[in-house]
C-alpha positions in Angstrom: -44.4 12.9 -50.5 -45.7 16.4 -51.1 -46.5 16.8 -47.4 -43.0 15.7 -46.5 -41.5 18.2 -49.0 -43.6 21.0 -47.5 -42.3 20.0 -44.0 -38.7 20.0 -45.2 -39.2 23.4 -46.8 -40.6 24.9 -43.6 -37.6 23.4 -41.7 -35.2 24.7 -44.3 -36.7 28.2 -43.9 -36.0 28.1 -40.1 -32.5 26.6 -40.3 -29.2 26.8 -42.1 -30.0 24.4 -44.9 -27.9 24.2 -48.1 -29.1 26.7 -50.7 -29.7 24.1 -53.4 -31.6 21.8 -51.1 -33.8 24.7 -49.9 -34.4 25.7 -53.6 -35.5 22.2 -54.5 -38.1 22.2 -51.7 -39.2 25.7 -52.6 -39.8 24.7 -56.2 -42.1 21.9 -55.2 -43.9 24.1 -52.5 -44.4 26.9 -55.0 -46.0 24.5 -57.5 -48.3 23.1 -54.8 -49.2 26.6 -53.5 -49.9 27.9 -57.0 -52.2 24.9 -57.7 -54.0 25.5 -54.4 -54.5 29.2 -55.2 -55.8 28.4 -58.7 -58.3 26.0 -57.0 -59.3 28.8 -54.6 -58.1 26.7 -51.6 -56.2 29.0 -49.3 -55.7 27.0 -46.1 -52.5 25.2 -47.0 -50.8 28.2 -48.7 -51.7 30.4 -45.7 -50.2 27.8 -43.4 -47.0 27.7 -45.4 -46.9 31.5 -45.4 -47.3 31.6 -41.6 -44.9 28.8 -40.9 -42.2 30.2 -43.1 -43.0 33.9 -42.2 -43.3 34.7 -45.9 -44.8 38.2 -46.1 -44.9 38.1 -49.9 -47.0 35.0 -50.0 -49.2 36.2 -47.2 -49.9 39.5 -49.0 -50.6 37.6 -52.2 -53.2 35.5 -50.5 -54.7 38.4 -48.7 -55.3 40.2 -52.0 -57.1 37.3 -53.6 -58.9 35.3 -50.9 -62.4 36.1 -49.7 -61.9 38.2 -46.6 -64.2 36.2 -44.3 -62.6 32.9 -45.3 -59.1 34.4 -44.9 -59.8 35.8 -41.4 -61.4 32.5 -40.3 -58.2 30.6 -41.3 -55.9 33.3 -39.9 -57.4 34.0 -36.5 -56.5 30.8 -34.7 -52.8 31.3 -35.6 -52.4 34.9 -34.6 -51.5 34.4 -31.0 -48.8 31.8 -31.8 -46.9 34.0 -34.3 -43.6 35.7 -33.7 -44.4 39.3 -32.6 -42.3 40.8 -35.4 -44.0 38.8 -38.1 -47.4 39.4 -36.6 -46.8 43.1 -36.8 -45.7 42.8 -40.5 -48.8 40.8 -41.5 -51.1 43.2 -39.5 -49.5 46.0 -41.5 -50.5 44.2 -44.7 -54.0 43.6 -43.5 -54.4 47.0 -41.9 
């Protein structure tokens, strides 16, 4: 159920979804992301940040994750990212 909610949240970030529906998904995703961060598991939150182009979440993860682990997760995705978003996250890293 949580995975489906994350998928719906990502879809709602990319489309014209009703605000209240988007907010419901966001609440669940924020809860799951926060739990993952507390457990020092960054793969899923980073995936959400990249899929939703959320620079705020990306920056938050960059500040707290171990650099080598972070880069290992990030590198395979860099070439598939929107160029504008890629520039923004490289500014955060850079």
